C-alpha positions in Angstrom: 30.0 -2.5 -9.3 26.7 -3.2 -7.5 26.2 -4.5 -4.0 23.8 -7.2 -2.9 21.3 -5.9 -0.4 20.2 -8.4 2.2 17.6 -7.8 4.9 18.1 -9.8 8.1 15.0 -11.7 9.1 14.1 -9.4 12.0 14.3 -6.3 9.7 12.3 -8.0 7.0 9.6 -9.0 9.5 9.5 -5.4 10.9 9.2 -4.0 7.4 6.2 -6.4 6.7 4.6 -5.2 9.9 5.1 -1.5 9.1 3.6 -2.1 5.6 0.6 -4.0 6.9 -0.2 -1.3 9.5 0.4 1.6 7.1 -2.3 3.8 5.8 0.1 4.8 3.1 1.3 1.5 1.8 2.4 2.9 -1.5 4.8 5.3 0.2 6.3 2.5 2.4 6.7 0.3 -0.7 8.4 3.2 -2.6 10.7 4.0 0.3 11.7 0.3 0.7 12.5 0.1 -3.1 14.5 3.3 -2.9 16.5 2.1 0.0 17.4 -1.1 -1.8 18.4 0.9 -4.9 20.5 3.4 -3.0 22.2 0.8 -0.8 22.9 -1.4 -3.9 24.6 1.4 -5.7 27.0 2.9 -3.2 26.4 2.2 0.5 29.6 3.9 1.6 28.1 7.2 0.5 24.7 6.6 2.0 23.4 8.0 5.2 25.4 8.7 8.3 27.9 6.6 10.3 27.0 5.1 13.7 28.8 3.0 16.3 30.0 -0.5 15.6 30.5 0.0 11.8 26.8 0.6 11.2 25.2 3.4 9.2 21.7 4.9 9.2 19.8 5.9 6.1 16.4 7.7 5.9 14.1 7.5 3.0 10.8 8.8 4.4 8.7 7.2 5.7 11.3 4.6 6.6 14.7 4.6 8.2 17.2 1.7 8.3 20.4 0.7 10.1 22.8 -1.2 7.8 26.2 -2.7 7.7 28.4 -2.4 4.6 30.5 -5.5 3.9 32.7 -3.9 1.3 35.0 -6.9 0.6 32.0 -9.1 -0.1 30.0 -6.4 -1.9 27.1 -7.0 0.5 24.9 -4.6 2.5 23.0 -6.0 5.4 19.9 -4.1 6.6 19.8 -4.9 10.3 16.9 -2.7 11.5 14.0 -0.7 10.0 11.5 1.6 11.6 8.9 4.2 10.7 10.4 7.6 10.4 8.3 10.6 11.2 9.5 14.1 10.7 9.0 16.4 13.6 
């Protein structure tokens, strides 16, 4: 069963800013779409756990923090940032 992926307003605004400032907009768009797909399929197996019931998932060039609301079949993306490999 699929999950509904919701981006909180702050995360959505940050994603728009990242995209508008990116030299590689296609890569940002592809990463955002991949994040939505992965989180919508099985968020419990995505990424790594963090404090307060949050998880982190990286799909370069983006990374997100999200919450899995399993009972409601909802995933909330609460933060996004540009991820740069070192």
